[in-house]
C-alpha positions, 0 to 999 in steps of 0.5 A: 243840112239838119235842123231840129226845132223844140222837139219833144219825145215820149218813150212810153210815159217818159218824156225823153227829149223836152224842147230839144233844138240842134243844128248840124251843118253839111260835112261836119261832125257834131257830138252829143254827150251826156250822162246815161238816161240823158235821152241820147239815144232817143235823139238819134232814134227820133231823127232816124224815125224810129220814135215819132216826136209829139211836138217840134219839127225836123228838117233835113234840107228844108223839108219836114220829116218828123212824121216819116217812119224809119225805112223812108228816112234811111233812104233819104240817106239818114243812117243809124249805127245803133247801140249794142252795133245790131249784128246779124250773128249767123251772117259772115263779115263780108255778107254783113258789109254787102248787106249795108248796101241793100238800101241802094238797090230797087229790086233783086235784079242788081246790074253788073255795074253796081255790083262792081261798084259794091266789090270795089267799095267793100275793098274801100271799107277793108282798107279802112279797117283792115282786121275786118278783111282778116276776118271776112270770112268769119261769122260777125257773132263771133267777132270780138265787141271792137271788131262788130263795131268796126262792122257796124260802122262799115255797113253803115257806110255802105248805104252812102249815108248823107248823114251818119249817125253814130250811137255810143261806138266806144261802148265797152270797148278797150282803150286801144280800140277805141282809140283806133275807131275815133281815128278812123271817124277823124278820117271820115270827118276829113272827107267831109261826111256828115256825122252826128256822134253820141257818146259818153266818152266825152274827152274822145268825141270832143278831140275830133268834133267841129261842134257839140251839144250837152244833153242833160235830162232830155234838154240841151244843157250847154253847146259850143265849140269843143275847145271851149267846152273842154275848158268849161269846169261844168264838163270837166267835172261832170263828164271828163274826170273819169276819162 
């Protein structure tokens, strides 16, 4: 579904990605793990159109897209849930979720049937994360970190993504909240959603992934099935000892 070939991306003068190759099959959850500064967020930003690679190609369903701007990439169905969540603090939970459906709307005149569909989908999102329904009138900026992460994921899902990009969803969260969020990601995987999950919490990511890449200093260092990587002494020593 999505293929990266020899991607080189610069952030200012920093050569952040150095010849990255990646392949994402439809309906799979692919984890990208690595330390801080490995290039993980740059990788997602490059796929999402935030950064234009200096070299290499990105194919989405066999169509080259590496030069497309972020708004076009988003409308193609590639949706990024950024690190730190990117909340609009002054919007309520309900307003934030509804905002996620904006890319699906071609004009300000929303057909009645589409309004009904959005309301039905919002109820489905509340079933996925029930605590958001309890806080639906609350301002997003007043939510806990875990609740904001849940809201960010739901907002991304409302866009009907064909590929969902998740950047460090466990960052700064308590272990019980991390477990809840990863349980929901596993549910999404079971529904055949295509997900690229960037994570420092390697153990949690590998436990739900179909395939995984290890990014180190802008290069793919290792790749393989999660069960194999979990047994690799290099992975255990570098990424699993603290989790």
